[in-house]
DOMAR-708402 format. One record per residue (C-alpha): x, y, z. Coordinates in pm, whole numbers, plus 50000, padded with zeros to 5 digits. Layout:
residues N
XYZ;...
//
This chain:
residues 144
500005000050000;502885023850075;504395018449730;501065024149566;500505056649758;504045068149681;503535062249311;500165079749319;501655109049507;504545113349262;502225109948961;499875135549114;502745159449182;503975155348825;500475163348695;500215194448916;503685206448811;502835201448444;499565220148487;501275249548659;503975251048394;501415251648113;499475279548288;502665299848324;503325297247953;499985313647881;499915338948165;503525351048200;504385375547922;507215363247707;509475380047458;507385374147150;507785394846835;504035393546771;503395413147090;505865440447009;504905444646645;501585459046763;503425484046982;506105493546728;503915502146429;504025539646502;506515553446247;506805528945961;509335535545691;512335539145922;514235513246122;513715516846494;515345508846823;513255508447137;515115509147467;512875495547742;514235505348082;513775529248372;515215563248452;516615551248786;518305518848673;522115522748648;522635505948306;519585525048179;521115557948298;524305548648112;522215542647797;520535577047805;523345597647644;523885570647380;520205571647285;520275609747269;523345609047042;521675583846812;518485604546807;520385635746698;522915620046461;520405597246286;517345619946284;515205611145984;517155578645938;516465559446261;513685562046518;515045560246874;512585555347158;512865550847533;510105534547737;510225537448117;508625505548250;508605517948608;506465547748507;504485528648240;504215492148350;501535483548092;503825493747809;506575471847952;504155442647955;503235449647592;506875446647496;507205414747701;510555423647856;512095402748133;515035424548223;516055460748179;517425476747984;516235457347679;516895471047333;514535459347060;515665463446699;513005467546426;513205470246051;511475497845852;508265477045835;508025474146214;509155437946226;511165428746533;514595416046431;516545412046755;516655418847127;519555427047352;519365427847730;521735450147928;523975479247843;525045482447480;527395508447332;526525531847048;528965514346816;527535480346903;524015492946826;525215505046485;527095472146430;523975452546522;521855470946265;524605464146008;524575426846094;520795427146054;521215440845701;520315477045780;522975502045683;522565534645874;524195566645759;524165597345984;521675624145886;523175652545685;523615684145885;521785714745756;523885743245621;526925721945533;
//
């Protein structure tokens, strides 16, 4: 009887664990491109990088000047966005991020191409777009 109960107990525990795991797959937001394509459709026609972070997170603070440089140097060539998930938690859920900062790279049609979690340098962002087949040239300065 003990063996039978032990087997029943372990089978029952396995069933409960499998049930919980399957529920988590449907309830916990994942990093799915389908979710973020809905969010990133704003400015089609230009490639885009979305940095999902928070203004008080140390790596996110380190990213801020890099994003500003990219915004200025590649105006009209690349859309650069920052989303603060601590101030806008619903937006963070829409992007399905699991860690911050997360940079999401999109093509000109709004299709998600790649994600990077953590700090990333300006040069590495430009290199990543190049590896994804998107050649970015700095915007021409007016009056020159």
